[in-house]
Every structure is written in C-alpha cells, then in structure tokens.
ZAKOLZA-76418 format. One line per field, with one value per residue: z, y negated, x of N, C-alpha, C, O in turn; residue in one letter; residue number from 1. Coordinates in Angstrom, 3 decimals, always signed. Each point is the difference from the previous one (the first is absolute). Layout:
BEGIN
nz	c(Z,...);
ny	c(Y,...);
nx	c(X,...);
caz	c(Z,...);
cay	c(Y,...);
cax	c(X,...);
cz	c(Z,...);
cy	c(Y,...);
cx	c(X,...);
oz	c(Z,...);
oy	c(Y,...);
ox	c(X,...);
aa	c(A,...);
i	c(NUM,...);
% end
This chain:
BEGIN
nz	c(-298.099,+2.003,-0.938,-1.089,+0.290,+1.377,-0.866,-0.527,+0.892,-1.114,-1.398,+0.879,+0.411,-1.321,-1.187,+1.587,+1.192,-1.793,+0.736,+0.943,-0.785,-1.528,+1.157,+1.187,-1.745,+1.598,-2.070,+0.020,-1.815,+0.665,-1.785,+1.843,-1.433,-1.047,+0.973,-2.637,+1.705,-1.421,+0.569,-0.897,-0.055,-1.290,+1.856,-0.346,+1.911,-1.045,+0.589,+1.680,+0.004,+0.717,+0.226,+1.639,+0.009,-0.940,+2.600,-1.105,+2.376,-1.731,+1.414,+0.438,+0.900,+1.626,+0.185,+0.172,+1.770,+0.487,+1.258,-0.040,+1.873,-0.816,-0.327,+1.538);
ny	c(-171.605,+0.267,-0.174,+0.777,+1.586,-0.634,-0.068,+1.960,+1.366,-0.765,+1.519,+1.403,+0.978,+0.317,+2.624,+1.429,+0.235,+0.845,+2.139,-0.482,-0.145,+2.130,+0.165,+1.472,-0.120,+1.320,-1.285,+0.047,+1.491,+1.790,+0.403,+0.215,+0.990,+1.235,+1.369,-1.070,+1.391,+0.582,+0.961,+1.438,+1.165,+1.705,-0.335,+2.084,-0.333,+1.951,+0.914,+0.540,-1.203,-0.039,+0.938,-1.486,+2.236,-1.628,+0.829,-1.677,-0.508,-0.606,-1.347,+2.596,-2.237,+1.826,-1.876,+0.287,+0.867,-1.954,-0.614,-2.316,+0.396,-1.473,-0.684,+1.234);
nx	c(-28.748,+1.575,+2.283,+1.633,+0.812,+1.410,+1.969,+0.528,+0.892,+2.123,+0.494,+0.384,+1.875,+1.981,+0.946,+0.964,+1.368,+1.659,+0.851,+1.328,+1.807,+0.250,+1.991,-0.265,+0.690,-1.358,+0.893,-2.072,+0.093,+0.913,-1.582,-0.503,+1.291,-1.104,+1.230,+0.927,-1.356,+1.340,-2.328,+2.038,-1.993,+1.510,+1.288,-1.367,+0.625,+1.530,-2.132,+1.415,-1.702,+1.447,-2.715,+0.107,+0.428,-1.211,+0.710,-0.714,+1.157,-1.414,+0.784,-0.888,-0.486,+0.351,-2.259,+2.349,-1.071,-0.595,+1.658,-1.812,+1.202,-1.368,+2.540,+0.043);
caz	c(-0.050,+0.818,-0.177,-1.150,+0.976,+1.103,-0.593,-0.642,+1.104,+0.675,-1.397,-0.045,+1.430,-0.229,-0.852,+0.439,+0.832,-1.152,-0.957,+0.385,-0.491,-0.793,-0.715,-1.825,-0.067,-1.809,-0.352,-0.882,-1.008,-0.751,+1.164,-0.213,-1.036,-0.139,-1.087,-0.400,-0.412,-0.910,-0.269,-0.462,+0.365,+1.073,+0.266,+1.101,+0.438,+0.829,+1.216,-0.056,+1.854,+0.903,+1.753,+0.796,+0.258,+1.342,-0.521,+0.988,+0.704,+1.299,+1.161,+1.802,+0.628,+1.174,+0.691,+1.623,+0.584,+0.700,+0.884,+0.340,+1.029,+0.917,+1.483,+0.817);
cay	c(+0.611,-0.533,-1.262,+0.156,+0.696,-0.870,-0.944,-0.143,-0.204,-1.358,-0.419,+0.912,-1.270,-1.417,-0.864,-0.211,-0.624,-1.601,+0.128,-0.330,-1.573,-1.159,-0.370,+0.876,+0.268,+1.306,+0.046,+1.305,-0.448,+0.805,+1.253,+1.348,+0.736,+1.370,+0.698,+1.411,+0.893,+0.742,+1.196,+0.882,+1.461,+0.356,+1.202,+0.186,+1.269,+0.612,+0.940,+0.963,+0.485,+1.288,+0.031,+1.775,-0.043,-0.366,+0.123,-0.628,+1.489,-0.649,+0.148,-0.934,+0.476,-0.299,-0.553,+0.471,-1.573,-0.534,-0.490,-0.740,-0.323,-0.987,+0.181,-1.096);
cax	c(-1.328,-1.297,-0.620,-0.850,-1.384,+0.081,-0.145,-1.589,-0.963,-0.104,-0.566,-1.302,-0.405,-0.026,-1.090,-1.134,+0.220,-0.685,-1.720,-1.093,-0.024,-0.557,+0.953,-0.438,-1.467,-0.044,-1.425,-0.008,-0.078,-0.362,-0.497,+0.592,-0.704,+0.658,+0.490,-0.956,+0.600,-1.052,+0.691,-0.813,+0.445,+0.743,-0.225,-0.159,+0.133,-0.823,+0.522,-0.430,-0.155,-0.376,+0.436,-0.584,-1.834,-0.375,-1.132,-0.484,-0.774,-0.708,-0.230,-0.433,+1.112,-0.326,+1.254,-0.408,-0.960,+0.974,-1.584,+0.351,-0.412,+0.544,-0.630,-0.669);
cz	c(+0.619,-0.011,-1.502,+0.914,+0.581,-1.541,-0.759,+1.378,+0.388,-1.446,+0.097,+1.538,-0.417,-1.104,+0.541,+0.767,-0.910,-0.428,+1.842,+0.762,-0.602,-0.852,-1.511,-0.083,-1.324,-0.096,-0.902,-1.319,-0.512,+0.598,-0.561,-0.671,+0.449,-1.763,-0.214,-0.496,-0.335,+0.472,-0.932,-0.011,+1.186,+0.765,+1.885,+0.745,+0.218,+1.164,+0.002,+1.714,+0.301,+1.298,+0.644,+0.233,+1.579,+0.314,+1.725,+0.613,+1.621,+1.148,+1.173,+0.771,+1.231,+0.575,+1.803,+0.045,+0.751,+1.124,+0.659,+0.885,+0.857,+1.014,+0.912,+0.971);
cy	c(-0.436,-1.432,+0.102,-0.150,-1.024,-1.161,+0.503,-0.090,-1.123,-0.823,+0.497,-1.112,-1.511,-0.347,+0.533,-1.725,-1.267,+0.244,+0.341,-1.668,-0.896,-0.185,+1.013,+0.302,+0.870,+0.420,+1.225,-0.784,+0.610,+1.410,+1.352,+0.927,+1.225,+0.357,+0.767,+1.206,+1.098,+1.423,+0.671,+1.198,+0.224,+1.498,-0.582,+1.097,+0.932,+0.624,+1.221,+0.463,+1.385,-0.516,+1.124,-0.221,-0.227,+0.632,-0.027,+0.879,-0.616,+1.037,-1.204,+0.157,-0.687,-0.855,-0.599,-2.075,-0.233,-0.997,-0.541,-0.606,-1.161,+0.147,-1.118,-0.576);
cx	c(-0.399,-0.010,-1.343,-1.666,-0.202,-0.652,-1.460,-0.671,-0.251,-0.875,-0.919,-1.267,-0.487,-1.203,-1.532,-0.363,-0.529,-1.469,-0.729,+0.009,-0.415,+0.806,+0.002,-1.445,+0.093,-1.730,-0.051,-0.173,-0.571,-0.661,+1.000,-0.495,+0.096,+0.197,-1.499,+0.474,-0.754,+0.778,-0.926,+0.705,-0.011,-0.809,-0.494,+1.172,-0.972,+0.647,-0.426,-0.005,-0.594,+0.308,-0.381,-1.602,-0.243,-1.484,-1.100,-1.527,-0.587,-0.192,-0.384,+1.234,-0.687,+1.171,-0.755,-0.540,+0.949,-1.144,+1.756,-0.352,+0.473,+0.227,-1.080,+0.723);
oz	c(-0.345,+0.403,+0.126,+0.030,-0.489,-0.027,-0.005,-0.014,+0.660,+0.247,-0.581,+0.117,+0.396,-0.048,-0.522,-0.514,+0.354,-0.443,-0.153,+0.643,+0.252,-1.104,-1.097,+0.920,-1.078,+0.701,-0.369,+0.261,-0.689,+1.071,-1.098,+0.420,+0.946,-0.955,+0.728,-0.944,+0.623,-0.046,-0.067,+0.021,+0.988,-0.605,+0.661,-0.939,+0.514,+0.237,-0.796,+0.515,-0.408,+0.470,-0.484,+0.069,+0.941,-0.834,+0.951,-0.662,+1.156,-0.289,+0.221,-0.049,-0.174,+0.167,+0.393,-0.770,+0.126,-0.263,+0.207,-0.406,+0.789,+0.795,-0.567,+0.691);
oy	c(-0.511,-0.600,-0.355,-0.927,-0.327,-0.315,-0.883,-0.904,-0.276,-1.072,-0.736,-0.633,-0.644,-0.965,-0.453,-0.618,-0.815,-0.765,+0.435,-0.405,-1.171,-0.196,-0.539,+0.155,-0.207,+0.578,+0.461,-1.195,-0.550,+0.408,+0.223,+0.038,-0.101,-0.560,+0.590,+0.021,+0.161,+0.160,-0.259,+0.003,-0.501,+0.644,-0.964,+0.780,-0.293,-0.133,+0.336,+0.736,+0.353,-0.521,+1.114,-1.019,+0.648,-0.037,+0.780,+0.473,+0.078,+1.097,-1.199,+0.996,-1.126,+0.266,-0.268,-0.899,+0.923,-0.019,+0.556,-0.676,+0.262,+0.369,-1.032,-0.891);
ox	c(-1.066,-0.997,-1.172,-0.810,-1.082,-1.189,-0.857,-0.836,-1.002,-0.553,-0.798,-1.049,-0.972,-0.762,-1.019,-0.933,-0.852,-0.856,-1.141,-0.970,-0.283,-0.507,+0.149,-0.803,+0.557,-0.830,+1.080,-0.139,-0.859,+0.449,+0.509,-1.157,+0.780,-0.538,-0.799,+0.790,-1.050,+1.220,-1.201,+1.231,-0.538,-0.858,+0.387,+0.159,-1.079,+1.200,-0.877,+0.842,-1.106,+1.012,-0.199,-0.687,+0.457,-0.904,+0.059,-0.923,+0.417,-0.480,+0.165,+0.722,-0.466,+1.190,-1.136,+0.338,+0.806,-1.203,+1.079,-0.945,+0.908,-0.865,-0.361,-0.493);
aa	c(M,R,A,I,L,V,L,L,I,I,L,V,V,V,A,I,A,L,V,A,T,G,Y,I,N,V,D,Q,T,R,Q,A,A,L,P,K,I,E,V,K,G,G,Q,A,P,A,F,D,V,Q,T,A,N,V,S,V,H,N,E,T,V,Q,V,P,T,V,D,V,K,K,P,R);
i	c(1,2,3,4,5,6,7,8,9,10,11,12,13,14,15,16,17,18,19,20,21,22,23,24,25,26,27,28,29,30,31,32,33,34,35,36,37,38,39,40,41,42,43,44,45,46,47,48,49,50,51,52,53,54,55,56,57,58,59,60,61,62,63,64,65,66,67,68,69,70,71,72);
% end
C-alpha cells in the first residue's frame, strides 16, 4: 500500500514538472455550461414557534468615578 502511495506521489510530481516546464500544454477547447434546471410547485415548511416573553426595564445605575494620578 505504501509503495502505491509513493508511486502516485511521484507521478503527480512528474506531471506537475512536465506542465511547469512546458512539455505538456493543456488548452481549454470548449466553455463549460451549467445545466438548465426547472423547478415547479413545492411548498415551504411551516413552523409554530412559541418563545418566552421578554420585558425590558430602564433603570439608572450609579457608577463610581475613578481618578488616576500619575506619579511625579
């Protein structure tokens, strides 16, 4: 199994080297096209979701002040 893996790696490296040096030239002869797909009918799923009630209260909170003095 290891020998097959090593052989495949060597073949890939050789193929890359041949393409990089110009011995193998690959040209695209035809543009690709996506297949035409037609969708008819169907139905989206329905969900019944019940969530908890959330209430928001505005409150004023006292925040302490911090004085920072640099040492001289």
